[in-house]
N, C-alpha and C positions, 0 to 999 in steps of 0.2 A: 264196614265195623271200621274204628278209629284205630289210626298206627299208631305206634310211639314216637315221640319223637324224642327220649331221650332214655338211656338205661346208667343205672348206678344205684346205690345203696344209701338207704335211710340209714342214720346212725344217734344211738342215743347210750350215753353210757358206754360199755362192751357190746350190747347187743347192736349187731347188723342187720338190718334188711333189706337184702335186693328188692327193689321197683324199680318200675316203667314209671314215665311222664308220660301222659295223654290230654292231649285238648279236650278241655270240657265244652267247648263253642264250638259255632260255625258261623262264618260271617255269608248273608244272605246276602248282602249290599249286589244291584245290576251292577255290571260295567261293561262299558261300550268300548268297541274302537271307533278310529277318528277317518273320516274318508272327505277327499274335495267332491266338492257339491257336482250332483250330475254326472257323476263316474265311479268305478269301483274300484277308486285309487286308495290305499290305504296311507296315510298320513304315517311318517316313522321322523324320529327324533336324532341328529348328529350333535356329537359336541365337537364343537366351534373354538376355534382359536377367534377370541372376539378382535385380536387384530388384524391377525391375519383371513381370514374366513374361511382356512383351511381347518378343516377336517384331521382332530386327532386321535391315535390308536391309543384304546388302553390303557398298553404298557407303559406310558410316554405320560401317563396324568397320573399327579402328586396332588396331597392334598394340604391346603392351607389354612393356617388360623387367622383368622381377620384381627390384627394387634390394636386397627383403627387409622385415621390418616391415609390408607390405603398403603401402610406397611402390613405384611403379612409373615408368619412364620412357615415353611413349606418342610413337608415331611413325607418320607417315603412311607408305603405296606411296611418292610420290615422291621423300621424305626417304630412306625407306631404298632406293631408285634411284640415288640421288644417289653410293651407297656400292657399287654392285654391280661386280663387275670388268667392263673394258671388253671390248667381243664383241669377238671378233677371230678370223679366219677364217683362224689361223695354229696351227700347232702348234713352235713353238722349239724346238728339240734342241739344249742346252746342255752336255750332259755323255756319255760311254758308258764304260758303267761292267762288270764284271765279273757276270755272272747270279748266280751264289753269294755274290754281296756280301751281295744282299738278302734283308733277314728276309721271307718270304711276309706276315707281321703286317701287315703294308702296304698289301696289293693291298686294292683294294673291288670291283672288277667290272671283267671282261675284253671287247673289245669287239676286233673285228676292223678291220681300215684295208683299203682296197684301192683299186688306181689309178683316177682318175678320166679318164676320155679314152683312146684310144689312146697318145698325147702321152707320156702318163707312163710309161708302161707299161716302159720300160728304164731310166731312172731309178727306178723301183721295186724291178725286181727286181737292180737294181747297189747298191743299200743292205741290202734282204736278204740278200744273195749276203754281202755286205764282212759285214756285221753275224756273219750265221753262224758266216764260217770264224772270223771273231775271237773268237767264244764272246761277243760284247758283248752290252750292251741301252742303249739312249736312254734318254736321261734330257732332261723337259721337262716344258713349263707346256702348260695344256690347259683353255678353256672354256666349258660346254657346259650349256644350263639355266640362267641368269643365275651360274654357279657356278664358280671355279676350282680345277684341280685340278692337282696333281704327275703326273707320266705314266712311266711305260717301255715301252719298245717294246722288243719283242722278236721274235725272227726265228723263223717256223716252217717245213719246208722246201716250203708252198707260201702261206704269209702272213703278214704283219706284226701281230704281235694288239698291240694298245694295253690297259696295264692302268692306271683313273684308279689313284692312293695318294692314301694318308692324308698328310695333315703331319707330320715328326716330333712336334710338339706333343699330337697329337690320340692317340699312340700312351701308354696307361698304363705306369707301371713296377711291372713284379711285385712289388718289392722294397717298393714303396710301398704297393701297392693290395692286397697276397695276406700270409695270413697266414704267420708265419715258415714257412720254407721247411726242410725237411728236406737237413741234411751229406751229402757225398759218404763222410765217412767213418762212416756208421751203418750201410753193407752193406760185408760181407766180400767178399773175394777168393774164394772160393769161391764164393759167392752168385751174383757178376759173371758166375764161368766158365758157371756151370749156367742163368743165366739166358738166357747167352749162348747157349747150346744149344738152348732154349727157341725165340731168336727163329730160330737156321737152320732148326728144325725146320718153321715157318710163312712161310718167304720162298717168294716167287712173283714171277710177272710182273705187272706193274699192267694189270690188263681190267677197266676201267668198267662195261663191260657184268657184270659179273657181281654188282652193285650195284643194289639195286632199290628204291622207296619201293614197301616193302610198306602204309604206312600208307594212302597215297593209293589202292593199288588194294585195300583192303578198303573204302572209302567209296566205291572208284566199284560195288564188288560188293554193299555196301546199297544204293546206291542204283539199280541194276537190280534186285534185290529185290522193294523199295517202289513201283517203277515198272508188278511187273506183279501187284500187290496183294497180297504174301506177307507175311505178320507176324513183324517180327524179334524174335524170345527172348534176352533176354539173358542169359547165363550167368553166374555170381560168381566171378571168376578168384581161383584159388589164388595164395596168396603167396609170393614165389619163398621158398626155404627159405636160413635164412643159414647162413655157415659161417664156422666159427671158425679162424683160421691160428694154430696153435697153433708150428711150425715151417716158417719159410719155405722149407726146402731140401726137405722132402718135398713141401710143394705144388706147386713149380718142379719136383721128378721127376716130380710124379702128371701134369701140365700137359703135359711132352712122353711120357711113354705116352701119353693121352688124344689127342694131335695125330698122333702114328704109329698109332693103331689108327683113326681116321678116314679119314687116309688111304689105307691098305689097304681100309678098304670105300668107297671110295667111288669113283662113274660112273665107269668107264673114257673115256681123250679119247676120241671122238669119237661115244659113247654118246649117244642122243637124251634131252635133258633129262623130268626126272621132267613130269607134266602142274602139280602143284600146286610150291609151296612150301615148307620144312621153317615147322614152327612153331618159335617161341623157347621155350628148354624152360622149364615151369612155368605154359605156358598155352594152357591148354583151346579147342578149336573154337569159334566162334560157332557155336551151330544155329540153324538158319534150319526154321522149318515153313511150310508153304503154309495157307493161311487161306480156301484155298477160290477162290471166282469172287468177290472181293472190289468192290464199288461202288468209284472211284476219288473219292477226298477231295478237297474244293476246296484242302484247303491242306496241306502235309505232316503227319502223323499221331506223334507223341511213341513213343519205343519203350519198349515194357511189360517192366518187370524180371519175368524170371520167380519 
């Protein structure tokens, strides 16, 4: 069960709703420790004075802002603390806007808001329903872990979701940051229609369970094989063949035919899923051969190239 990472109140008008903030997602990235090869000795990092080569204890370390040219402004933790946002237990709603007015590029992370205590249930349910009926999102500010965020609070069927957001000046302008972008006039009306047909042929309902972290699954399989004492033989991956696009219309037409053919041969709805996922084109399987009954090494062994 998720644990609260912040407790306070959601305020709109004169109504205060006691709420708790809960993480809506979990990171399943596989993390590794580092060892010296051939040993079980962990690798540690130390904070070293680059001039003397001596380790510096934490209390003696200050932060510096680089002004360029080797000049820095040094600040202590107390000095930085004076600039921290005032700690608040209140999420103050200042505006209600249409959901489709917010570009998703502004969103940082998603959290769940839940009522804290039975007394908050009615006000929480009222706010959730009125926002849902009006298709509105609440905008406010929120201080968490000594950082202030603009937030968007959007209603779902069961819960209010809090999205921490970037400030406007944190969003990069594509016109300034990217190379020259193509003009719409570069494509013909016929090409637009054909691309539209390709889009229609690939339409489906959103099903997040269709998408899996195949890289994590492969790493987990490698870990399991190594744990059992098997040797990992890494084969050379074939480079994907390059495609020379001569006629965009020809490529679009071939794409539509390919999608139709795949749909005709797809597993019928309700049929059991295959035991293994399909490999990406051009990527051969990683062969794994048993190395017999191997003794366990003190530290992870390196992969052996075939």
